[in-house]
C-alpha positions in Angstrom: -13.6 -17.1 -40.9 -12.0 -19.9 -39.0 -10.7 -23.1 -40.6 -14.1 -24.7 -39.8 -16.0 -22.0 -41.6 -17.3 -20.4 -38.5 -17.3 -16.6 -38.3 -14.7 -15.0 -36.0 -16.1 -12.6 -33.4 -14.5 -9.1 -33.8 -14.3 -7.0 -30.6 -14.4 -3.3 -31.4 -11.3 -1.5 -30.0 -13.3 0.7 -27.8 -15.0 -2.4 -26.3 -11.7 -4.0 -25.7 -10.4 -0.9 -23.9 -13.5 -0.8 -21.8 -12.8 -4.4 -20.6 -9.2 -3.4 -19.8 -10.5 -0.5 -17.7 -13.1 -2.7 -16.0 -10.3 -5.2 -15.1 -8.2 -2.5 -13.6 -11.2 -1.0 -11.7 -11.9 -4.5 -10.2 -8.3 -4.6 -9.0 -8.6 -1.1 -7.6 -11.8 -2.2 -5.7 -10.0 -5.3 -4.3 -6.9 -3.5 -3.0 -9.1 -0.7 -1.6 -11.0 -3.2 0.5 -7.7 -4.8 1.6 -6.3 -1.4 2.5 -9.2 -0.5 4.7 -9.1 -3.8 6.6 -5.4 -3.8 7.0 -5.2 -0.2 7.9 -7.9 -0.4 10.5 -6.6 -3.6 12.1 -2.8 -3.1 12.0 -2.5 0.6 11.8 -5.4 1.5 14.0 -5.7 -1.2 16.6 -2.0 -2.3 16.4 -0.9 1.4 16.4 -3.0 2.1 19.5 -1.5 -0.9 21.3 2.0 0.2 20.3 1.3 3.7 21.7 0.0 2.2 24.9 3.2 0.1 25.3 5.4 3.2 24.7 3.4 5.2 27.3 3.6 2.4 29.9 7.4 2.4 29.4 7.7 6.2 29.7 5.5 7.4 32.5 7.5 10.6 32.7 6.1 11.6 29.3 2.4 11.3 30.3 0.4 14.3 29.1 3.0 15.3 26.4 1.9 15.5 22.8 3.7 13.6 20.0 4.6 15.0 16.6 1.3 13.5 15.3 -0.8 15.3 17.8 -1.6 12.4 20.2 -1.4 12.9 23.9 0.8 10.3 25.6 -1.0 8.1 28.2 -4.5 9.2 27.2 -6.8 6.9 25.2 -9.9 8.6 23.8 -12.5 7.5 21.3 -11.7 10.5 19.2 -8.0 9.9 19.2 -8.5 6.2 18.3 -10.8 7.1 15.4 -8.3 9.7 14.3 -5.5 7.0 14.3 -7.7 4.5 12.5 -8.6 7.1 9.8 -5.0 8.1 9.3 -3.9 4.5 9.0 -6.5 3.7 6.5 -5.6 6.8 4.4 -2.0 5.9 4.3 -2.9 2.2 3.5 -5.0 3.3 0.6 -2.3 5.4 -0.9 0.0 2.4 -0.5 -2.6 0.2 -2.2 -2.4 2.3 -5.4 1.4 2.2 -5.3 1.2 -1.6 -4.7 -0.8 -2.0 -7.9 1.9 0.0 -9.8 4.8 -2.0 -8.5 3.1 -5.4 -8.5 4.0 -6.2 -12.1 7.7 -5.8 -11.1 7.5 -8.3 -8.3 8.8 -11.7 -9.6 7.7 -15.2 -8.6 4.5 -16.8 -7.3 2.1 -15.2 -4.9 4.1 -16.2 -1.8 7.2 -14.6 -3.2 5.4 -11.4 -4.1 4.0 -11.1 -0.6 7.4 -11.6 1.0 9.1 -9.1 -1.3 6.4 -6.5 -0.8 6.5 -7.0 3.0 10.3 -6.7 3.3 10.7 -4.1 0.5 7.8 -1.8 1.0 7.3 -2.3 4.7 11.0 -1.9 5.5 11.2 1.2 3.3 8.3 2.9 5.0 9.5 2.0 8.4 13.0 3.4 7.6 11.3 6.7 6.4 9.4 7.0 9.7 12.5 6.8 11.8 14.3 10.1 12.1 16.4 11.6 14.9 14.5 14.9 15.1 11.2 13.3 15.9 9.8 13.6 19.5 8.9 9.9 19.5 12.6 9.0 19.3 14.1 11.8 21.4 11.8 11.5 24.4 10.8 7.9 24.6 13.0 5.1 26.1 14.5 2.6 25.6 15.5 4.1 22.2 15.3 0.8 20.4 11.6 0.2 21.3 10.1 3.0 19.3 12.5 2.2 16.4 11.4 -1.4 16.4 7.7 -0.5 16.6 7.9 2.1 13.9 9.6 -0.5 11.6 7.4 -3.4 12.6 4.0 -1.8 12.3 4.2 -0.7 8.6 5.9 -4.1 7.8 3.1 -6.0 9.4 0.5 -3.7 7.8 2.0 -4.4 4.3 2.1 -8.2 5.1 -1.6 -8.3 6.0 -2.5 -6.0 3.1 -0.5 -8.0 0.5 -2.0 -11.4 1.7 -5.5 -10.0 1.4 -4.8 -8.1 -1.9 -3.3 -11.1 -3.6 -6.2 -13.3 -2.6 -8.8 -10.8 -3.8 -6.9 -10.1 -7.0 -6.9 -13.8 -8.0 -8.9 -14.9 -11.0 -11.3 -16.9 -8.9 -12.0 -14.2 -6.4 -15.4 -12.4 -6.0 -13.8 -9.2 -7.3 -12.8 -10.9 -10.5 -15.9 -13.0 -11.1 -18.8 -11.0 -9.9 -21.0 -9.2 -12.4 -19.6 -5.8 -13.2 -22.7 -4.0 -11.9 -22.0 -5.6 -8.5 -18.2 -5.4 -8.5 -18.2 -1.7 -9.3 -20.1 -1.0 -6.1 -17.0 -2.1 -4.2 -15.2 1.0 -5.5 -17.3 3.0 -3.1 -14.9 1.9 -0.4 -12.5 4.5 -1.8 -14.7 7.2 -0.3 -13.3 6.1 3.1 -10.0 7.4 1.9 -10.9 11.0 2.5 -7.8 13.2 2.2 -5.9 10.2 0.6 -7.9 10.8 -2.5 -6.0 14.1 -3.0 -3.0 11.9 -3.8 -4.8 8.9 -5.2 -6.9 10.6 -7.9 -4.1 12.3 -9.7 -2.1 9.0 -9.8 -5.2 7.2 -11.1 -5.7 9.9 -13.7 -2.1 9.4 -14.9 -2.5 5.6 -15.0 -5.6 6.0 -17.1 -3.8 8.1 -19.6 -0.9 5.6 -19.7 -3.3 2.7 -20.2 -4.9 4.5 -23.1 -1.5 5.2 -24.7 -0.3 1.6 -24.3 -3.6 0.3 -25.6 -3.2 2.5 -28.7 0.6 2.0 -29.1 1.6 -1.2 -27.3 5.2 -1.5 -26.0 7.3 -3.6 -28.4 8.1 -7.1 -27.0 11.8 -6.4 -27.2 11.5 -3.4 -24.9 9.5 -5.2 -22.2 12.4 -7.0 -20.5 14.4 -3.7 -20.4 11.5 -1.8 -18.8 10.9 -4.6 -16.3 14.6 -4.8 -15.4 14.8 -1.0 -15.0 11.8 -1.0 -12.8 13.2 -3.7 -10.5 16.6 -1.9 -10.3 14.7 1.3 -9.3 12.8 -0.5 -6.5 15.9 -2.2 -5.2 17.7 1.1 -5.2 15.0 2.8 -3.2 15.0 0.0 -0.6 18.8 0.1 -0.3 18.8 3.8 0.2 16.1 3.5 2.9 18.1 0.8 4.8 21.3 2.8 4.6 19.4 5.9 5.9 18.0 3.8 8.8 21.5 2.4 9.6 22.8 5.9 9.8 19.9 7.2 12.1 19.9 4.3 14.6 23.4 5.2 16.2 22.2 8.8 16.6 19.2 7.6 18.6 20.6 4.7 20.7 
């Protein structure tokens, strides 16, 4: 009873956990849609434009095949669809990782978008640049493919993060729509194809972790420690990627 004599509604634990799962599934639907759009536009269309620029700058490589199986100088519908599909799959894997690291990103929405763009985009770009790759051994000038391979994932993360943060907001359709409607947006994950091989195990582990934390919540005194440790880990990964990129660039230029 409350102080006014009104009964207090008691939510069964299983109902409360169901609401927690629904909230996370709504978020999963939101970032999935953001990943499909960002992957198709930036990774697909932007990637095709970048490949065209590299081909135009390296006419001597026309007809050669890149490490990813694309023939330089030849634009086909099948090749474009393959590029779009691959970009969407990578973006959807990144979307799940974004949900995992998002609680570690400090500040308002704008700050989170900037940190994700620089941190995640820069890290992925650094990973893509390696001296043994055909794209960096055969294409000139050397700085052009390096710049494109860093810029494209960074731009993709920027577009994705802007869309994701908007659609994860409390006033967005994904958050406010009736559950029977919002859950239909989860079907977008079927577009992920092979990405689901990576995504589903991660989601399974997250579900187990949610159940454990729901049953045994983390003590308040431990939360700042876990948060600080997570942020240190993210910064460490980013620094290692930047150092690796700095070591590779002189070998390519």
